[in-house]
N, C-alpha and C positions, 0 to 999 in steps of 0.2 A: 409858728407854722408858716410855711411859705405861702404867700398869696398867689392866686392865679394870675397869669399875665392879663393885662387889661388893654383894651383898644380905646384910645382917646378919640372922642368925636366932639365937634362943635355943637353948642346948644343954643337954642333960641327959646326964651321964655320957659326955661327949665326942661324943655323936651328935646330928646336927641334928634339931630337932623337926619333925614332919610339918606341912605347911601346913594351916591351918584356914580355913573360910569364915566370915566374920562380916559382919553388916549392922546397920543401925539397928533392925531388927525384933527384938523381944525373944525371939521364938520361936526356939530353937536346935535343935529336934528336926528329924527328917527330913521333917516336914510343913511346913517353912518354905516360904512362897510366894515363890519366887525371881523371880517376875515383877515384884515390887515392890522388888527390891533396887536401891539407888542406888549401891552400891560393893561390890567384892569385894577383900579385902585379906588378906595373910598377916601374922601377928604379927611385929613387928620389921622389916617391909619397907616401903619407900617406894613399892612398886608399887600403883597404884590403877587399877582398871578401871572406867570410867564406863559406866553403862547408861542406858536411857531414864529420863527424869524421871517421878515418880509421876503427874503429870498426863497424860503421853503414854501410860502404861500403862493408865490408866483409860479413855482414849479409844479405844485400839486395838481392844478387843472390839466396841465399838459400830460402828466403821468396818468391821470384818470382817463383822459381822452384816449391815450394809447392802450390802456387796459380794456376799454370798451371795444375798440376796433379789433383788438387781438381775440376777444371772446367770439365775435361774429366770424372772424376769419378761421379760427380754430374749429368752430362748429361746421363750417363749410367743407372741411377736410374729412369729416367723419360721415361716411355714407349711411343713410338711414336703413333700418331693417323694414323693408316695405311690407313684408308679410305680417310682421308684428304690428305695424301701424294700422294695416287694414283690419286686423282682428280687434285691435284696441279701440279704434275710433269709428270706422265706417259703419259697423253694425249698429251703432248707437245714434248715428246722425240722420237728420231728415233729408229730404230731397235736395236741399240747398247747402247741406254740410254743417248745419248747426246742431249742437248737442243739447240734450235736455230741453227739447222744443218739440211740441206736438205738431205733426204735419196735418194741418186742418184743411188742406185743399179738398174742396167738395167735389164729388164726382162730376157734377155739371160743369164746374170751372175747369177741371182737368180735361174733360171732353172738348170744351171750346178751345183750350190752349193747344190741344193736339191737332184740331182742325186748322187753327191759324198757322201752326208749324208747317203743315203740309202746303198751305198756300204760300208761305214764305219760301219753301223749298222749290216750288214751281217758278217763283218769281226770280230767284237768285241764279246768277251765272258764275260758274267757277272760273277763276283765273289763276295763273301762276305768276307771282311777283317776287323777285329776288330769291327764288327758290322756295318761297312759301305759298301755300294754297290759300287764296282769299276769294271772297265773293263780291260781285258787283250787283247792283240793283238798278232797275230802270227808275230814274228820278222823275216820278210822275205824281199826279194827284192821288192815284191809288196808293203809291208808296207812302206819301205823307199821311194819308188817312189811316193806313195800317200802323204806322209809327204811333200816332195819337191813340189808337185803340190799345196799344201795348205790344211791345216786341216780345215774342215768346222767349223763354229763358235760353233755349238752345241756340237762338239766333242773335242774342245780344252782342256777343263779341264781334261778329262779322258786321252787323248793322252799325254799331258804334264806330268801328274802325272805318267803315265806308263813309259815314257822315263826317267824322273828325278829319279825314284826309281829303275833304272836298271831292267826293266821288272817286277816290283813289288817285287823283291827280297829284296831291301833295305826297303821296306814298313813295314817289321817286326819290325823296330825300331820306328815306329810312336808313340807308347805310351811313349817311353823314351823321344822322342823329344818334345812331348806335355808337359811332366813334366818339362823338361828343359826350355821350353818357359815360363811356369808359374813362375818358379824361376827367370828367367831373368826380368820379369815384376816387380818383387819386388825390383829390384836394380835401383839405380839412376845413371845418367851419365851426364857429362857437356854439352851434345848436345841437351838436351830436349828443351831449349828455341829456338834454331835455327830450330829444327824440327817443333815446334809449329808455328813459323813464316812462314814456307814454306808450311804447309798443306793447308791453304786457297787458295794458288796459284796453287795447283795441281789439274788438271782436274776439275776445278770448274764449267765447263759446262756440267758435267755428273751428273745425278740424285743421284748417290751413294755418291758423294762428295760435293753436293751442299749446304747442311745444315751445319752450323757451329756447331761443336761438335755433329754432327749426327753419325749414326752407321758407315758409311763409313770412316769419318774422325777419329773416335775413333780407328777403326781397323788399319788405316794407321799409326796413332801415336804410337800405341802399337807395331806393327811389326818393325817400324824404331827404337824405343827405345830398343827393345829386341836385334836387330842386333848390335846396337851401343855398348851395354853391352857385347854381345857375342864376337865380334871382336873389341877389344879396340884399336888395331893398326890402323885399318881403320876408325872406329868410324862412322861418318856420313858425307855425302856430298850431295849437292842439287840434283844431278842427280838421287839419289836413290828413291826419292819420286815417280817419274813417273814409274819406274820399278816396285815398290811394288804396286802402284795403278793399273797397268795393271794386275798384278797377282791376286789382290783382286777382279777384275771384274769377274774372273772365279773360283777362289779357296777360300776355307775357310781361316780364319785368320791364323790358325796354319800351314796349308800347305803352305801359302805364305811365311812365315818365314823360314820354313824348306827347 
C-alpha cells in the first residue's frame, strides 16, 4: 500500500516545531507587510504557497483607487428620482432628517426656538455676495449673547458663515477658494480608500447620507478628499467624517470645505 506523502519538520525534544512564516523580506516582526510576500513556507517543508507577484501588488492599490473614484463619478451622472426619495425617506424622518428617531422636542422648547428665530430675523440684514444671498449681523454684545443661548436651527448656516468669514470680510475670497477646491478634486491621495470605507458608517441614519453613492455621500467624499490633498501633513482621520457631515447638513459642499 502506498504511504501518504509526509511533510518533514525539525523536532526538538521529540516535539514538532511550530510552523513559522518566512519571506524574502528581512523584516521578521509583526509589522511585516504581508501584501508583498512572494511565498509562505514552513521550515523543512516542501509546501510553497504562491501569492501575487510584487508588480501585481504595486498595481492593485492604483486599480482599487480608480474603481472607487469611478463609482462616485458614475453615481453623479444618474439623476435621482426626487418624488421617490421624498416618499421613501422624508415621511419617516424627524425635523432634523434622522430616521428611526423620535422627535422629542417639547412644546415649550419649540415655542422658545420659534421666538428666538423671529428675533434673529429682525437682527439679520440680507446682502448679495457673489450672486448668493447671505445675511450679516450686528457684531455686538447682544449678538454674542444670542449665540451662547443657542442659534436657532434655521439660522445656523447664515450665522456660522458670518462668523467663519470674520463678519463676511473674508468672504471676498470665496471665488478663489472655489477654484482651489475644484483643483484639489483633480488630485489623488493615499487616503481615498479609507475615506470610502468610513463614509457608509457616517450618519447613515440621516436621509442625506442614507443612500450609497447618493448626493450626500458624494459630497462627503469630495470634501474629505479635497482636505486630505490640501493639508497633506494632517491628511485624513476617522473623526473628520462626522465634522464634515454636520457642516454639509447646513452648508453647500464648497463652503463646508472652506
